[in-house]
N, C-alpha and C positions, 0 to 999 in steps of 0.2 A: 845457226848460231843465235838468231833472234829468238827462236823458239826456246832454246836452252836458257837464255837470259830471262825470258818471261817466266819459265817454269821455276827458275832459281828465285826470282823476285817474288813469285806467288808463294813459294815454300818459305822464304824468310818472313814475308808478311803474315802468313798463316801461323808460323811459330810465334811471332811477336804477339799476335792477337790471342793465341792460346795461352801463352805465358802471362800476358797482362791480365787476361780475364781470370786465370787461376789465382794470380796475386790479389786481384780485387776480391775474389771470392774468399780467399784466406783472410784478407783484411776485414771483411765483413764478419767472418767467424770469430776473429780475435777481438773485435770491438766489444768493450765491456759497458754495460748500461750503468747508470747512476745507482739503480736499485741493487745491482750485483756488487758494486763497490761498497755501498752502505752495508749490505748484508755481510760482506767479508770483513768489514772493520768493526762490527758490533761485538763488544765483549760481553761475556755472560753478566747478567744482572745479579745483584746481591741475593735475590730470592733463589737463584739456581746454582750459586756457588755453594758447594756442600762438601762436607768432610765426614768420614766414618771412623768411629773409635774401635777399640779392641773388642767391644761387645757386639759390634755390628750396627750400633745406633748411628743414625745419620743426623747431622745438624747442618742447617743452612745459615749463612750469615744473616739472612733476614730474620731468622728465629732469635738471633742474638742482639737485635737492635735494642737500644736503651742501655747497653753495656759497652764499656771500652773493650776492645778485643786486641790481644797480643798474639800475632801469628808468626811462628818461626818455621821457615821451610829449611829442611836439613836432610842429611843422609848419613848413614852409619860409617861410610868409607871416607867422609870428608874431614880432613884434619882441622880446619878452622871451626867446623860445626862441633866437633868433639871438644875442642878447646873452650868454646863459649858455653857449653852445656852447664857446668857447675855455676856459672854466674847467672844463667837463666833460672836455675833451680833456686838460687838465693833470692832472686826477684820474685819468683813464684811463691816461695815460702812467706814472703812479706804480705802477699795479697790473696793467698789461696782461700781464705775465709771471707773475702769481700765479695758480696753479691753483685757489685757494679763493674766487675772485670772478669773476662774469660781468657784463659790461655789455651792456645791450640799449637801443639808441636807437631808439624806435619812432615812425615817421612816422604820425600819426593820419589823414593824408589817404589812406593806403594806396596811395601812388604811389612805389614804390621807385626807379624810374628818375629821377624828378624829385628825390627826396631824395638820391640818389647823386650827381647832378650838383651839387646844392647843397653836399654835403660835399666833393667833389673841388675845386670852385672855391675853397673856403675852406681847403683843405689839412687837412681833418679826416679821421682814419682810424679812427674808432670803429666798432664793430659795428652795422650798420644793419639794422633789421627793420621789417616792417609787421605789423599784427595778422592772425592766421590763424584767429581765433575771436572770440567775443564777449569784450569786456573788462569785467570786473565793475565796478560803480560804486564798490566799495571801493578799486579801483585808480585809476580815471579817472571823475570825476564830471562832466566837461564842461569844466573849465578847463585850459588849457595855458599854459605848460609845467606838467606834474605829474611829480614824481619819486617813485617807490616803491622803498624798499629793503627787501628780504626777508632774514631771517636764514637760517641753514643748514637749518632745518626747513621753510622756505617760508612762515613767518609774517611779516606786515607788521611791520617794526621802526619805520619812519617813512614818512609820506606827506606830501610837500611840494607845495603849489600855488604857482605864481608863480616868477619868475626868481630865481636864487640865484648866489652866487659859490661854486662847488664846489672851488675851488683852495685853500681855507683849510686850515691844519693840523688844525683841529678836525674837519672832515669826514673827512679821511684817517685820523685817529686813531679816529673812530667806526667807519669801515669796517674798520679793522684789528682793533678789538676784536670786531666781529661774526665776523670770520674766525678769531679766536683761540678763540672759544667752543667 
């Protein structure tokens, strides 16, 4: 009986040591270093955020420093995106000859042919792009339409989620003040 008790106790203790050591080993494997956390949270820099147009030309945000930048993230299947397009076209028409501002209409589906057909069908002639790099969550957190307006230094001046009427005088004045800075 004593022998059985000892064997049972040894078996339980061995199991405990085995399980505990395994957990410690797993804890060691799942511990994240500060460097790994920092690397995981780093968003792309302006110089690597890039977009590609219909001709296959790539532009980075760094290339556009010194200009105000109006970026609209949208998709052809998105009702609020479709609804705001004519007002963006009106705003674009006001500034299309101004060298101090750039408009980027970015199709988040990354299908430039389909987006181009969509624009042509609606007689929209705004500069069309698709992402050519990772888009940081500070620009696009998942909701579309999202508009990001950058100042001449490349800093986010405003980020707007959801459909808007961009043809209002207030928006044109705000863009003009960014260009005048």
